[in-house]
C-alpha positions in Angstrom: -25.6 -65.2 66.9 -25.9 -61.4 68.1 -29.1 -60.1 68.8 -30.1 -56.2 68.6 -32.9 -55.0 70.6 -33.8 -51.9 69.2 -35.8 -48.9 69.9 -38.8 -50.0 67.5 -38.7 -53.4 70.1 -39.3 -51.4 73.4 -41.4 -49.2 71.5 -43.8 -52.1 70.6 -43.0 -54.7 72.8 -45.9 -56.1 75.4 -44.4 -56.0 79.4 -44.8 -59.9 81.0 -45.7 -61.3 77.6 -43.5 -63.9 77.0 -44.4 -63.6 73.0 -44.3 -60.2 72.9 -41.6 -59.0 74.9 -38.9 -56.6 73.3 -36.1 -59.7 73.2 -38.8 -61.8 71.7 -39.3 -59.7 68.6 -35.4 -58.8 68.4 -34.8 -62.7 67.9 -37.7 -63.3 65.8 -36.4 -60.9 63.6 -33.4 -62.5 63.6 -35.4 -65.7 62.6 -35.5 -67.2 58.9 -38.4 -68.6 59.2 -41.6 -68.4 61.5 -40.1 -69.8 64.8 -41.9 -70.1 68.4 -39.9 -67.5 70.7 -40.4 -67.5 74.1 -38.6 -65.3 77.0 -39.4 -66.0 81.0 -37.2 -63.9 83.3 -34.3 -66.0 83.2 -35.0 -68.2 79.9 -35.7 -68.3 76.3 -37.4 -71.4 74.3 -36.5 -71.2 70.5 -38.6 -74.1 68.8 -38.8 -75.9 72.6 -35.0 -75.9 72.9 -34.2 -73.6 76.7 -31.0 -71.3 76.3 -30.4 -69.7 79.7 -29.7 -65.8 79.3 -27.4 -63.5 80.5 -27.8 -61.2 83.3 -28.0 -58.1 81.9 -30.7 -59.2 79.4 -32.6 -60.7 82.7 -32.4 -57.8 83.8 -33.8 -55.6 80.9 -37.0 -57.8 80.8 -36.9 -57.5 84.7 -36.8 -53.6 84.1 -39.4 -53.6 81.0 -41.8 -55.1 83.1 -41.7 -53.1 86.1 -42.5 -50.1 84.0 -38.8 -48.4 85.2 -39.0 -45.1 83.3 -37.1 -45.9 79.9 -35.0 -43.4 79.8 -33.1 -44.8 83.3 -32.7 -48.2 82.2 -34.6 -49.8 79.2 -32.6 -48.8 76.7 -31.5 -50.3 72.8 -28.5 -52.7 73.5 -27.1 -55.9 71.9 -26.3 -59.2 73.0 -25.0 -63.2 71.7 -27.1 -66.0 72.0 -25.5 -69.2 71.2 -28.0 -70.0 68.5 -27.4 -70.6 64.4 -30.0 -72.8 63.1 -33.0 -70.4 60.6 -30.8 -67.2 60.8 -32.1 -64.6 58.0 
């Protein structure tokens, strides 16, 4: 599935919060049901299933959490996640 992290996810995301970061918000927006989504610096859990993150996603999370100026590195982007169950 393609995950699209948009400006809304970035502006409403919470730094250093594994359930409310822009990546978790973007994934949750794609879900049909209210699946549990938790993001770490290098992984995602969706309903207790572990997925490793691509380097570009890990870099985004690190930059977002470090408060790098948005205009420099925090921009909307898309990435592929190997997950198909419960997609809208």
